[in-house]
PDB file of N, CA, C and O in Angstrom, chain B, residues numbered from 101:
ATOM      1  N   UNK B 101      22.431   3.075  31.723  1.00  0.00           N
ATOM      2  CA  UNK B 101      22.183   1.671  31.419  1.00  0.00           C
ATOM      3  C   UNK B 101      22.934   0.800  32.425  1.00  0.00           C
ATOM      4  O   UNK B 101      24.043   1.121  32.852  1.00  0.00           O
ATOM      5  N   UNK B 102      22.304  -0.296  32.783  1.00  0.00           N
ATOM      6  CA  UNK B 102      22.854  -1.211  33.781  1.00  0.00           C
ATOM      7  C   UNK B 102      22.949  -2.620  33.218  1.00  0.00           C
ATOM      8  O   UNK B 102      22.339  -2.962  32.205  1.00  0.00           O
ATOM      9  N   UNK B 103      23.747  -3.425  33.924  1.00  0.00           N
ATOM     10  CA  UNK B 103      23.860  -4.850  33.619  1.00  0.00           C
ATOM     11  C   UNK B 103      23.428  -5.625  34.853  1.00  0.00           C
ATOM     12  O   UNK B 103      23.863  -5.343  35.970  1.00  0.00           O
ATOM     13  N   UNK B 104      22.568  -6.602  34.630  1.00  0.00           N
ATOM     14  CA  UNK B 104      22.103  -7.500  35.677  1.00  0.00           C
ATOM     15  C   UNK B 104      22.661  -8.882  35.379  1.00  0.00           C
ATOM     16  O   UNK B 104      22.454  -9.423  34.293  1.00  0.00           O
ATOM     17  N   UNK B 105      23.365  -9.450  36.343  1.00  0.00           N
ATOM     18  CA  UNK B 105      23.937 -10.793  36.202  1.00  0.00           C
ATOM     19  C   UNK B 105      23.291 -11.676  37.262  1.00  0.00           C
ATOM     20  O   UNK B 105      23.352 -11.380  38.456  1.00  0.00           O
ATOM     21  N   UNK B 106      22.673 -12.761  36.813  1.00  0.00           N
ATOM     22  CA  UNK B 106      21.990 -13.682  37.723  1.00  0.00           C
ATOM     23  C   UNK B 106      22.433 -15.103  37.422  1.00  0.00           C
ATOM     24  O   UNK B 106      22.556 -15.492  36.261  1.00  0.00           O
ATOM     25  N   UNK B 107      22.670 -15.870  38.470  1.00  0.00           N
ATOM     26  CA  UNK B 107      22.902 -17.306  38.328  1.00  0.00           C
ATOM     27  C   UNK B 107      21.848 -18.005  39.181  1.00  0.00           C
ATOM     28  O   UNK B 107      21.792 -17.832  40.399  1.00  0.00           O
ATOM     29  N   UNK B 108      21.020 -18.792  38.515  1.00  0.00           N
ATOM     30  CA  UNK B 108      19.990 -19.567  39.198  1.00  0.00           C
ATOM     31  C   UNK B 108      20.475 -20.994  39.380  1.00  0.00           C
ATOM     32  O   UNK B 108      21.040 -21.591  38.463  1.00  0.00           O
ATOM     33  N   UNK B 109      20.251 -21.537  40.571  1.00  0.00           N
ATOM     34  CA  UNK B 109      20.572 -22.939  40.832  1.00  0.00           C
ATOM     35  C   UNK B 109      19.285 -23.670  41.201  1.00  0.00           C
ATOM     36  O   UNK B 109      18.264 -23.058  41.512  1.00  0.00           O
ATOM     37  N   UNK B 110      19.366 -24.974  41.159  1.00  0.00           N
ATOM     38  CA  UNK B 110      18.214 -25.825  41.413  1.00  0.00           C
ATOM     39  C   UNK B 110      18.057 -26.791  40.253  1.00  0.00           C
ATOM     40  O   UNK B 110      19.036 -27.175  39.613  1.00  0.00           O
ATOM     41  N   UNK B 111      16.823 -27.180  39.989  1.00  0.00           N
ATOM     42  CA  UNK B 111      16.546 -28.054  38.842  1.00  0.00           C
ATOM     43  C   UNK B 111      16.185 -27.159  37.661  1.00  0.00           C
ATOM     44  O   UNK B 111      15.041 -27.131  37.206  1.00  0.00           O
ATOM     45  N   UNK B 112      17.190 -26.427  37.176  1.00  0.00           N
ATOM     46  CA  UNK B 112      16.954 -25.382  36.180  1.00  0.00           C
ATOM     47  C   UNK B 112      17.398 -25.771  34.772  1.00  0.00           C
ATOM     48  O   UNK B 112      17.226 -24.989  33.836  1.00  0.00           O
ATOM     49  N   UNK B 113      17.956 -26.950  34.608  1.00  0.00           N
ATOM     50  CA  UNK B 113      18.309 -27.425  33.269  1.00  0.00           C
ATOM     51  C   UNK B 113      17.409 -28.602  32.918  1.00  0.00           C
ATOM     52  O   UNK B 113      17.057 -29.414  33.774  1.00  0.00           O
ATOM     53  N   UNK B 114      17.046 -28.678  31.647  1.00  0.00           N
ATOM     54  CA  UNK B 114      16.197 -29.767  31.183  1.00  0.00           C
ATOM     55  C   UNK B 114      14.714 -29.555  31.442  1.00  0.00           C
ATOM     56  O   UNK B 114      13.923 -30.492  31.327  1.00  0.00           O
ATOM     57  N   UNK B 115      14.329 -28.325  31.793  1.00  0.00           N
ATOM     58  CA  UNK B 115      12.924 -28.032  32.091  1.00  0.00           C
ATOM     59  C   UNK B 115      12.388 -26.873  31.242  1.00  0.00           C
ATOM     60  O   UNK B 115      11.313 -26.349  31.530  1.00  0.00           O
ATOM     61  N   UNK B 116      13.119 -26.470  30.207  1.00  0.00           N
ATOM     62  CA  UNK B 116      12.694 -25.364  29.359  1.00  0.00           C
ATOM     63  C   UNK B 116      12.979 -23.996  29.943  1.00  0.00           C
ATOM     64  O   UNK B 116      12.371 -23.005  29.540  1.00  0.00           O
ATOM     65  N   UNK B 117      13.899 -23.937  30.889  1.00  0.00           N
ATOM     66  CA  UNK B 117      14.191 -22.697  31.611  1.00  0.00           C
ATOM     67  C   UNK B 117      14.678 -21.597  30.671  1.00  0.00           C
ATOM     68  O   UNK B 117      14.169 -20.476  30.718  1.00  0.00           O
ATOM     69  N   UNK B 118      15.654 -21.903  29.822  1.00  0.00           N
ATOM     70  CA  UNK B 118      16.216 -20.871  28.931  1.00  0.00           C
ATOM     71  C   UNK B 118      15.163 -20.347  27.964  1.00  0.00           C
ATOM     72  O   UNK B 118      15.059 -19.139  27.753  1.00  0.00           O
ATOM     73  N   UNK B 119      14.393 -21.238  27.382  1.00  0.00           N
ATOM     74  CA  UNK B 119      13.343 -20.835  26.450  1.00  0.00           C
ATOM     75  C   UNK B 119      12.325 -19.935  27.151  1.00  0.00           C
ATOM     76  O   UNK B 119      11.916 -18.910  26.605  1.00  0.00           O
ATOM     77  N   UNK B 120      11.921 -20.321  28.359  1.00  0.00           N
ATOM     78  CA  UNK B 120      10.947 -19.529  29.110  1.00  0.00           C
ATOM     79  C   UNK B 120      11.514 -18.154  29.470  1.00  0.00           C
ATOM     80  O   UNK B 120      10.789 -17.160  29.440  1.00  0.00           O
ATOM     81  N   UNK B 121      12.795 -18.093  29.808  1.00  0.00           N
ATOM     82  CA  UNK B 121      13.427 -16.800  30.106  1.00  0.00           C
ATOM     83  C   UNK B 121      13.368 -15.897  28.879  1.00  0.00           C
ATOM     84  O   UNK B 121      13.097 -14.703  29.005  1.00  0.00           O
ATOM     85  N   UNK B 122      13.614 -16.442  27.711  1.00  0.00           N
ATOM     86  CA  UNK B 122      13.530 -15.648  26.476  1.00  0.00           C
ATOM     87  C   UNK B 122      12.114 -15.130  26.255  1.00  0.00           C
ATOM     88  O   UNK B 122      11.931 -13.991  25.826  1.00  0.00           O
ATOM     89  N   UNK B 123      11.120 -15.949  26.540  1.00  0.00           N
ATOM     90  CA  UNK B 123       9.731 -15.502  26.404  1.00  0.00           C
ATOM     91  C   UNK B 123       9.415 -14.392  27.400  1.00  0.00           C
ATOM     92  O   UNK B 123       8.740 -13.421  27.059  1.00  0.00           O
ATOM     93  N   UNK B 124       9.900 -14.537  28.622  1.00  0.00           N
ATOM     94  CA  UNK B 124       9.674 -13.507  29.639  1.00  0.00           C
ATOM     95  C   UNK B 124      10.358 -12.205  29.236  1.00  0.00           C
ATOM     96  O   UNK B 124       9.811 -11.123  29.450  1.00  0.00           O
ATOM     97  N   UNK B 125      11.549 -12.306  28.656  1.00  0.00           N
ATOM     98  CA  UNK B 125      12.324 -11.114  28.286  1.00  0.00           C
ATOM     99  C   UNK B 125      11.725 -10.363  27.106  1.00  0.00           C
ATOM    100  O   UNK B 125      11.981  -9.171  26.937  1.00  0.00           O
ATOM    101  N   UNK B 126      10.930 -11.046  26.292  1.00  0.00           N
ATOM    102  CA  UNK B 126      10.449 -10.464  25.033  1.00  0.00           C
ATOM    103  C   UNK B 126       9.783  -9.094  25.173  1.00  0.00           C
ATOM    104  O   UNK B 126      10.114  -8.197  24.398  1.00  0.00           O
ATOM    105  N   UNK B 127       8.864  -8.886  26.118  1.00  0.00           N
ATOM    106  CA  UNK B 127       8.224  -7.564  26.189  1.00  0.00           C
ATOM    107  C   UNK B 127       9.094  -6.477  26.832  1.00  0.00           C
ATOM    108  O   UNK B 127       8.727  -5.302  26.823  1.00  0.00           O
ATOM    109  N   UNK B 128      10.222  -6.860  27.377  1.00  0.00           N
ATOM    110  CA  UNK B 128      11.105  -5.900  28.039  1.00  0.00           C
ATOM    111  C   UNK B 128      12.195  -5.438  27.076  1.00  0.00           C
ATOM    112  O   UNK B 128      12.649  -6.202  26.224  1.00  0.00           O
ATOM    113  N   UNK B 129      12.602  -4.207  27.217  1.00  0.00           N
ATOM    114  CA  UNK B 129      13.670  -3.646  26.383  1.00  0.00           C
ATOM    115  C   UNK B 129      15.020  -4.012  27.005  1.00  0.00           C
ATOM    116  O   UNK B 129      15.717  -3.161  27.559  1.00  0.00           O
ATOM    117  N   UNK B 130      15.371  -5.296  26.901  1.00  0.00           N
ATOM    118  CA  UNK B 130      16.637  -5.790  27.451  1.00  0.00           C
ATOM    119  C   UNK B 130      17.408  -6.535  26.367  1.00  0.00           C
ATOM    120  O   UNK B 130      16.824  -7.103  25.444  1.00  0.00           O
ATOM    121  N   UNK B 131      18.712  -6.518  26.499  1.00  0.00           N
ATOM    122  CA  UNK B 131      19.586  -7.294  25.625  1.00  0.00           C
ATOM    123  C   UNK B 131      20.451  -8.184  26.504  1.00  0.00           C
ATOM    124  O   UNK B 131      20.589  -7.939  27.703  1.00  0.00           O
ATOM    125  N   UNK B 132      21.034  -9.219  25.905  1.00  0.00           N
ATOM    126  CA  UNK B 132      21.906 -10.111  26.662  1.00  0.00           C
ATOM    127  C   UNK B 132      21.652 -11.556  26.301  1.00  0.00           C
ATOM    128  O   UNK B 132      21.305 -11.875  25.164  1.00  0.00           O
ATOM    129  N   UNK B 133      21.831 -12.437  27.288  1.00  0.00           N
ATOM    130  CA  UNK B 133      21.700 -13.864  27.001  1.00  0.00           C
ATOM    131  C   UNK B 133      21.329 -14.647  28.242  1.00  0.00           C
ATOM    132  O   UNK B 133      21.445 -14.165  29.368  1.00  0.00           O
ATOM    133  N   UNK B 134      20.881 -15.867  28.006  1.00  0.00           N
ATOM    134  CA  UNK B 134      20.681 -16.873  29.038  1.00  0.00           C
ATOM    135  C   UNK B 134      21.401 -18.121  28.550  1.00  0.00           C
ATOM    136  O   UNK B 134      21.332 -18.454  27.367  1.00  0.00           O
ATOM    137  N   UNK B 135      22.095 -18.817  29.453  1.00  0.00           N
ATOM    138  CA  UNK B 135      22.806 -20.033  29.044  1.00  0.00           C
ATOM    139  C   UNK B 135      22.930 -21.006  30.209  1.00  0.00           C
ATOM    140  O   UNK B 135      22.902 -20.624  31.379  1.00  0.00           O
ATOM    141  N   UNK B 136      23.069 -22.281  29.846  1.00  0.00           N
ATOM    142  CA  UNK B 136      23.355 -23.321  30.826  1.00  0.00           C
ATOM    143  C   UNK B 136      24.825 -23.258  31.201  1.00  0.00           C
ATOM    144  O   UNK B 136      25.677 -22.982  30.357  1.00  0.00           O
ATOM    145  N   UNK B 137      25.118 -23.514  32.461  1.00  0.00           N
ATOM    146  CA  UNK B 137      26.494 -23.615  32.930  1.00  0.00           C
ATOM    147  C   UNK B 137      26.832 -25.084  33.154  1.00  0.00           C
ATOM    148  O   UNK B 137      25.942 -25.910  33.354  1.00  0.00           O
ATOM    149  N   UNK B 138      28.098 -25.398  33.119  1.00  0.00           N
ATOM    150  CA  UNK B 138      28.561 -26.787  33.224  1.00  0.00           C
ATOM    151  C   UNK B 138      28.165 -27.438  34.543  1.00  0.00           C
ATOM    152  O   UNK B 138      28.060 -28.663  34.617  1.00  0.00           O
ATOM    153  N   UNK B 139      27.941 -26.635  35.591  1.00  0.00           N
ATOM    154  CA  UNK B 139      27.637 -27.194  36.913  1.00  0.00           C
ATOM    155  C   UNK B 139      26.147 -27.416  37.158  1.00  0.00           C
ATOM    156  O   UNK B 139      25.750 -27.795  38.260  1.00  0.00           O
ATOM    157  N   UNK B 140      25.315 -27.181  36.131  1.00  0.00           N
ATOM    158  CA  UNK B 140      23.881 -27.391  36.273  1.00  0.00           C
ATOM    159  C   UNK B 140      23.087 -26.129  36.545  1.00  0.00           C
ATOM    160  O   UNK B 140      21.857 -26.168  36.572  1.00  0.00           O
ATOM    161  N   UNK B 141      23.767 -25.009  36.749  1.00  0.00           N
ATOM    162  CA  UNK B 141      23.097 -23.733  36.965  1.00  0.00           C
ATOM    163  C   UNK B 141      22.749 -23.085  35.627  1.00  0.00           C
ATOM    164  O   UNK B 141      23.179 -23.550  34.572  1.00  0.00           O
ATOM    165  N   UNK B 142      21.976 -22.022  35.680  1.00  0.00           N
ATOM    166  CA  UNK B 142      21.646 -21.218  34.503  1.00  0.00           C
ATOM    167  C   UNK B 142      22.054 -19.779  34.781  1.00  0.00           C
ATOM    168  O   UNK B 142      21.760 -19.227  35.842  1.00  0.00           O
ATOM    169  N   UNK B 143      22.734 -19.183  33.813  1.00  0.00           N
ATOM    170  CA  UNK B 143      23.229 -17.809  33.938  1.00  0.00           C
ATOM    171  C   UNK B 143      22.440 -16.885  33.016  1.00  0.00           C
ATOM    172  O   UNK B 143      22.146 -17.224  31.870  1.00  0.00           O
ATOM    173  N   UNK B 144      22.106 -15.716  33.542  1.00  0.00           N
ATOM    174  CA  UNK B 144      21.473 -14.665  32.747  1.00  0.00           C
ATOM    175  C   UNK B 144      22.329 -13.415  32.855  1.00  0.00           C
ATOM    176  O   UNK B 144      22.713 -13.010  33.952  1.00  0.00           O
ATOM    177  N   UNK B 145      22.623 -12.810  31.721  1.00  0.00           N
ATOM    178  CA  UNK B 145      23.225 -11.483  31.667  1.00  0.00           C
ATOM    179  C   UNK B 145      22.264 -10.628  30.857  1.00  0.00           C
ATOM    180  O   UNK B 145      21.998 -10.916  29.690  1.00  0.00           O
ATOM    181  N   UNK B 146      21.746  -9.576  31.479  1.00  0.00           N
ATOM    182  CA  UNK B 146      20.789  -8.702  30.801  1.00  0.00           C
ATOM    183  C   UNK B 146      21.215  -7.256  30.991  1.00  0.00           C
ATOM    184  O   UNK B 146      21.669  -6.862  32.065  1.00  0.00           O
ATOM    185  N   UNK B 147      21.063  -6.473  29.932  1.00  0.00           N
ATOM    186  CA  UNK B 147      21.391  -5.053  29.981  1.00  0.00           C
ATOM    187  C   UNK B 147      20.180  -4.229  29.577  1.00  0.00           C
ATOM    188  O   UNK B 147      19.394  -4.630  28.718  1.00  0.00           O
ATOM    189  N   UNK B 148      20.044  -3.077  30.207  1.00  0.00           N
ATOM    190  CA  UNK B 148      18.943  -2.169  29.911  1.00  0.00           C
ATOM    191  C   UNK B 148      18.848  -1.120  30.994  1.00  0.00           C
ATOM    192  O   UNK B 148      19.744  -0.990  31.828  1.00  0.00           O
ATOM    193  N   UNK B 149      17.763  -0.376  30.979  1.00  0.00           N
ATOM    194  CA  UNK B 149      17.516   0.609  32.029  1.00  0.00           C
ATOM    195  C   UNK B 149      17.291  -0.126  33.350  1.00  0.00           C
ATOM    196  O   UNK B 149      16.713  -1.213  33.367  1.00  0.00           O
ATOM    197  N   UNK B 150      17.744   0.462  34.447  1.00  0.00           N
ATOM    198  CA  UNK B 150      17.682  -0.221  35.739  1.00  0.00           C
ATOM    199  C   UNK B 150      16.259  -0.637  36.107  1.00  0.00           C
ATOM    200  O   UNK B 150      16.055  -1.759  36.570  1.00  0.00           O
ATOM    201  N   UNK B 151      15.276   0.233  35.913  1.00  0.00           N
ATOM    202  CA  UNK B 151      13.900  -0.118  36.270  1.00  0.00           C
ATOM    203  C   UNK B 151      13.362  -1.234  35.384  1.00  0.00           C
ATOM    204  O   UNK B 151      12.624  -2.100  35.854  1.00  0.00           O
ATOM    205  N   UNK B 152      13.726  -1.217  34.110  1.00  0.00           N
ATOM    206  CA  UNK B 152      13.298  -2.286  33.193  1.00  0.00           C
ATOM    207  C   UNK B 152      13.894  -3.619  33.633  1.00  0.00           C
ATOM    208  O   UNK B 152      13.210  -4.643  33.623  1.00  0.00           O
ATOM    209  N   UNK B 153      15.163  -3.605  34.016  1.00  0.00           N
ATOM    210  CA  UNK B 153      15.805  -4.831  34.499  1.00  0.00           C
ATOM    211  C   UNK B 153      15.165  -5.311  35.797  1.00  0.00           C
ATOM    212  O   UNK B 153      14.977  -6.512  35.991  1.00  0.00           O
ATOM    213  N   UNK B 154      14.831  -4.383  36.679  1.00  0.00           N
ATOM    214  CA  UNK B 154      14.172  -4.752  37.934  1.00  0.00           C
ATOM    215  C   UNK B 154      12.811  -5.387  37.650  1.00  0.00           C
ATOM    216  O   UNK B 154      12.438  -6.372  38.287  1.00  0.00           O
ATOM    217  N   UNK B 155      12.075  -4.827  36.699  1.00  0.00           N
ATOM    218  CA  UNK B 155      10.774  -5.396  36.330  1.00  0.00           C
ATOM    219  C   UNK B 155      10.932  -6.771  35.677  1.00  0.00           C
ATOM    220  O   UNK B 155      10.130  -7.672  35.921  1.00  0.00           O
ATOM    221  N   UNK B 156      11.958  -6.927  34.855  1.00  0.00           N
ATOM    222  CA  UNK B 156      12.264  -8.225  34.242  1.00  0.00           C
ATOM    223  C   UNK B 156      12.549  -9.264  35.329  1.00  0.00           C
ATOM    224  O   UNK B 156      12.045 -10.385  35.268  1.00  0.00           O
ATOM    225  N   UNK B 157      13.350  -8.893  36.311  1.00  0.00           N
ATOM    226  CA  UNK B 157      13.678  -9.806  37.408  1.00  0.00           C
ATOM    227  C   UNK B 157      12.422 -10.205  38.177  1.00  0.00           C
ATOM    228  O   UNK B 157      12.253 -11.374  38.523  1.00  0.00           O
ATOM    229  N   UNK B 158      11.552  -9.258  38.443  1.00  0.00           N
ATOM    230  CA  UNK B 158      10.292  -9.569  39.128  1.00  0.00           C
ATOM    231  C   UNK B 158       9.469 -10.546  38.294  1.00  0.00           C
ATOM    232  O   UNK B 158       8.888 -11.488  38.835  1.00  0.00           O
ATOM    233  N   UNK B 159       9.416 -10.329  36.988  1.00  0.00           N
ATOM    234  CA  UNK B 159       8.661 -11.224  36.105  1.00  0.00           C
ATOM    235  C   UNK B 159       9.229 -12.640  36.136  1.00  0.00           C
ATOM    236  O   UNK B 159       8.475 -13.613  36.135  1.00  0.00           O
ATOM    237  N   UNK B 160      10.555 -12.758  36.163  1.00  0.00           N
ATOM    238  CA  UNK B 160      11.189 -14.077  36.247  1.00  0.00           C
ATOM    239  C   UNK B 160      10.838 -14.731  37.579  1.00  0.00           C
ATOM    240  O   UNK B 160      10.456 -15.901  37.619  1.00  0.00           O
ATOM    241  N   UNK B 161      10.966 -13.979  38.661  1.00  0.00           N
ATOM    242  CA  UNK B 161      10.677 -14.529  39.991  1.00  0.00           C
ATOM    243  C   UNK B 161       9.213 -14.924  40.149  1.00  0.00           C
ATOM    244  O   UNK B 161       8.899 -15.875  40.866  1.00  0.00           O
ATOM    245  N   UNK B 162       8.319 -14.201  39.485  1.00  0.00           N
ATOM    246  CA  UNK B 162       6.884 -14.474  39.595  1.00  0.00           C
ATOM    247  C   UNK B 162       6.391 -15.523  38.600  1.00  0.00           C
ATOM    248  O   UNK B 162       5.214 -15.883  38.614  1.00  0.00           O
ATOM    249  N   UNK B 163       7.270 -16.009  37.746  1.00  0.00           N
ATOM    250  CA  UNK B 163       6.870 -16.961  36.709  1.00  0.00           C
ATOM    251  C   UNK B 163       6.806 -18.388  37.254  1.00  0.00           C
ATOM    252  O   UNK B 163       7.143 -18.649  38.409  1.00  0.00           O
ATOM    253  N   UNK B 164       6.368 -19.296  36.394  1.00  0.00           N
ATOM    254  CA  UNK B 164       6.322 -20.721  36.753  1.00  0.00           C
ATOM    255  C   UNK B 164       7.711 -21.291  37.008  1.00  0.00           C
ATOM    256  O   UNK B 164       7.844 -22.361  37.601  1.00  0.00           O
ATOM    257  N   UNK B 165       8.748 -20.583  36.564  1.00  0.00           N
ATOM    258  CA  UNK B 165      10.124 -21.062  36.736  1.00  0.00           C
ATOM    259  C   UNK B 165      10.553 -21.077  38.192  1.00  0.00           C
ATOM    260  O   UNK B 165      11.471 -21.810  38.559  1.00  0.00           O
ATOM    261  N   UNK B 166       9.907 -20.285  39.016  1.00  0.00           N
ATOM    262  CA  UNK B 166      10.296 -20.175  40.426  1.00  0.00           C
ATOM    263  C   UNK B 166      10.288 -21.528  41.131  1.00  0.00           C
ATOM    264  O   UNK B 166      11.058 -21.744  42.067  1.00  0.00           O
ATOM    265  N   UNK B 167       9.433 -22.432  40.693  1.00  0.00           N
ATOM    266  CA  UNK B 167       9.355 -23.741  41.358  1.00  0.00           C
ATOM    267  C   UNK B 167      10.606 -24.586  41.155  1.00  0.00           C
ATOM    268  O   UNK B 167      10.844 -25.534  41.904  1.00  0.00           O
ATOM    269  N   UNK B 168      11.410 -24.248  40.144  1.00  0.00           N
ATOM    270  CA  UNK B 168      12.635 -24.996  39.866  1.00  0.00           C
ATOM    271  C   UNK B 168      13.863 -24.404  40.552  1.00  0.00           C
ATOM    272  O   UNK B 168      14.912 -25.046  40.607  1.00  0.00           O
ATOM    273  N   UNK B 169      13.739 -23.200  41.068  1.00  0.00           N
ATOM    274  CA  UNK B 169      14.887 -22.454  41.593  1.00  0.00           C
ATOM    275  C   UNK B 169      15.031 -22.677  43.095  1.00  0.00           C
ATOM    276  O   UNK B 169      14.078 -22.517  43.858  1.00  0.00           O
ATOM    277  N   UNK B 170      16.254 -23.051  43.506  1.00  0.00           N
ATOM    278  CA  UNK B 170      16.542 -23.166  44.935  1.00  0.00           C
ATOM    279  C   UNK B 170      17.563 -22.131  45.396  1.00  0.00           C
ATOM    280  O   UNK B 170      17.755 -21.943  46.598  1.00  0.00           O
ATOM    281  N   UNK B 171      18.215 -21.462  44.457  1.00  0.00           N
ATOM    282  CA  UNK B 171      19.197 -20.441  44.813  1.00  0.00           C
ATOM    283  C   UNK B 171      19.336 -19.412  43.716  1.00  0.00           C
ATOM    284  O   UNK B 171      19.071 -19.681  42.544  1.00  0.00           O
ATOM    285  N   UNK B 172      19.761 -18.219  44.123  1.00  0.00           N
ATOM    286  CA  UNK B 172      19.915 -17.115  43.177  1.00  0.00           C
ATOM    287  C   UNK B 172      21.097 -16.252  43.613  1.00  0.00           C
ATOM    288  O   UNK B 172      21.152 -15.789  44.752  1.00  0.00           O
ATOM    289  N   UNK B 173      22.034 -16.044  42.704  1.00  0.00           N
ATOM    290  CA  UNK B 173      23.143 -15.114  42.937  1.00  0.00           C
ATOM    291  C   UNK B 173      22.931 -13.950  41.989  1.00  0.00           C
ATOM    292  O   UNK B 173      22.755 -14.147  40.787  1.00  0.00           O
ATOM    293  N   UNK B 174      22.948 -12.742  42.524  1.00  0.00           N
ATOM    294  CA  UNK B 174      22.566 -11.567  41.763  1.00  0.00           C
ATOM    295  C   UNK B 174      23.609 -10.477  41.925  1.00  0.00           C
ATOM    296  O   UNK B 174      24.090 -10.230  43.031  1.00  0.00           O
ATOM    297  N   UNK B 175      23.959  -9.825  40.821  1.00  0.00           N
ATOM    298  CA  UNK B 175      24.852  -8.662  40.911  1.00  0.00           C
ATOM    299  C   UNK B 175      24.476  -7.649  39.839  1.00  0.00           C
ATOM    300  O   UNK B 175      23.976  -8.001  38.771  1.00  0.00           O
ATOM    301  N   UNK B 176      24.728  -6.393  40.150  1.00  0.00           N
ATOM    302  CA  UNK B 176      24.464  -5.277  39.244  1.00  0.00           C
ATOM    303  C   UNK B 176      25.779  -4.640  38.846  1.00  0.00           C
ATOM    304  O   UNK B 176      26.726  -4.610  39.631  1.00  0.00           O
ATOM    305  N   UNK B 177      25.837  -4.132  37.629  1.00  0.00           N
ATOM    306  CA  UNK B 177      27.018  -3.426  37.163  1.00  0.00           C
ATOM    307  C   UNK B 177      26.645  -2.460  36.055  1.00  0.00           C
ATOM    308  O   UNK B 177      25.468  -2.256  35.759  1.00  0.00           O
ATOM    309  N   UNK B 178      27.645  -1.881  35.458  1.00  0.00           N
ATOM    310  CA  UNK B 178      27.430  -0.971  34.332  1.00  0.00           C
ATOM    311  C   UNK B 178      27.309  -1.777  33.045  1.00  0.00           C
ATOM    312  O   UNK B 178      28.011  -2.769  32.851  1.00  0.00           O
ATOM    313  N   UNK B 179      26.421  -1.342  32.180  1.00  0.00           N
ATOM    314  CA  UNK B 179      26.234  -2.020  30.895  1.00  0.00           C
ATOM    315  C   UNK B 179      27.464  -1.837  30.022  1.00  0.00           C
ATOM    316  O   UNK B 179      28.070  -0.766  30.000  1.00  0.00           O
ATOM    317  N   UNK B 180      27.824  -2.886  29.308  1.00  0.00           N
ATOM    318  CA  UNK B 180      28.948  -2.825  28.375  1.00  0.00           C
ATOM    319  C   UNK B 180      28.473  -2.499  26.963  1.00  0.00           C
ATOM    320  O   UNK B 180      29.270  -2.099  26.115  1.00  0.00           O
ATOM    321  N   UNK B 181      27.184  -2.668  26.709  1.00  0.00           N
ATOM    322  CA  UNK B 181      26.625  -2.369  25.399  1.00  0.00           C
ATOM    323  C   UNK B 181      27.059  -3.324  24.304  1.00  0.00           C
ATOM    324  O   UNK B 181      27.121  -2.945  23.135  1.00  0.00           O
ATOM    325  N   UNK B 182      27.361  -4.563  24.676  1.00  0.00           N
ATOM    326  CA  UNK B 182      27.890  -5.511  23.696  1.00  0.00           C
ATOM    327  C   UNK B 182      26.838  -6.418  23.061  1.00  0.00           C
ATOM    328  O   UNK B 182      27.184  -7.267  22.239  1.00  0.00           O
ATOM    329  N   UNK B 183      25.563  -6.260  23.420  1.00  0.00           N
ATOM    330  CA  UNK B 183      24.513  -7.136  22.892  1.00  0.00           C
ATOM    331  C   UNK B 183      23.494  -6.326  22.104  1.00  0.00           C
ATOM    332  O   UNK B 183      23.202  -5.181  22.447  1.00  0.00           O
ATOM    333  N   UNK B 184      22.957  -6.923  21.049  1.00  0.00           N
ATOM    334  CA  UNK B 184      21.939  -6.273  20.228  1.00  0.00           C
ATOM    335  C   UNK B 184      20.542  -6.809  20.496  1.00  0.00           C
ATOM    336  O   UNK B 184      19.548  -6.161  20.167  1.00  0.00           O
ATOM    337  N   UNK B 185      20.466  -7.994  21.095  1.00  0.00           N
ATOM    338  CA  UNK B 185      19.185  -8.635  21.369  1.00  0.00           C
ATOM    339  C   UNK B 185      19.348  -9.550  22.572  1.00  0.00           C
ATOM    340  O   UNK B 185      20.449  -9.703  23.103  1.00  0.00           O
ATOM    341  N   UNK B 186      18.251 -10.155  22.997  1.00  0.00           N
ATOM    342  CA  UNK B 186      18.305 -11.123  24.086  1.00  0.00           C
ATOM    343  C   UNK B 186      18.028 -12.496  23.499  1.00  0.00           C
ATOM    344  O   UNK B 186      17.076 -12.671  22.740  1.00  0.00           O
ATOM    345  N   UNK B 187      18.869 -13.480  23.854  1.00  0.00           N
ATOM    346  CA  UNK B 187      18.672 -14.819  23.324  1.00  0.00           C
ATOM    347  C   UNK B 187      19.428 -15.869  24.110  1.00  0.00           C
ATOM    348  O   UNK B 187      20.076 -15.574  25.114  1.00  0.00           O
ATOM    349  N   UNK B 188      19.335 -17.091  23.638  1.00  0.00           N
ATOM    350  CA  UNK B 188      20.024 -18.219  24.261  1.00  0.00           C
ATOM    351  C   UNK B 188      21.442 -18.288  23.723  1.00  0.00           C
ATOM    352  O   UNK B 188      21.660 -18.254  22.512  1.00  0.00           O
ATOM    353  N   UNK B 189      22.398 -18.384  24.624  1.00  0.00           N
ATOM    354  CA  UNK B 189      23.809 -18.570  24.248  1.00  0.00           C
ATOM    355  C   UNK B 189      24.163 -20.033  24.482  1.00  0.00           C
ATOM    356  O   UNK B 189      23.678 -20.663  25.423  1.00  0.00           O
ATOM    357  N   UNK B 190      25.014 -20.559  23.612  1.00  0.00           N
ATOM    358  CA  UNK B 190      25.428 -21.961  23.718  1.00  0.00           C
ATOM    359  C   UNK B 190      26.915 -22.063  23.949  1.00  0.00           C
ATOM    360  O   UNK B 190      27.447 -23.167  24.064  1.00  0.00           O
TER     361      UNK B 190
END
């Protein structure tokens, strides 16, 4: 199991980004969260099988959300197993 950490920058707050990420994540076997950051970015932490996470990332990049994104910081790590579902964190 792997952990995918992504920070998206751009006009990613106030456009339904977090809600759309949850919809995109629904068919994938991933757990974790999406949340707004104080600086205007959006953070995603997702855990699951590496190929599932890679497919999830492709789905996010290929979605309508791409038009709002001007930057992406991405890192991979080992899953901590601390999440039971994927949702919006506040």
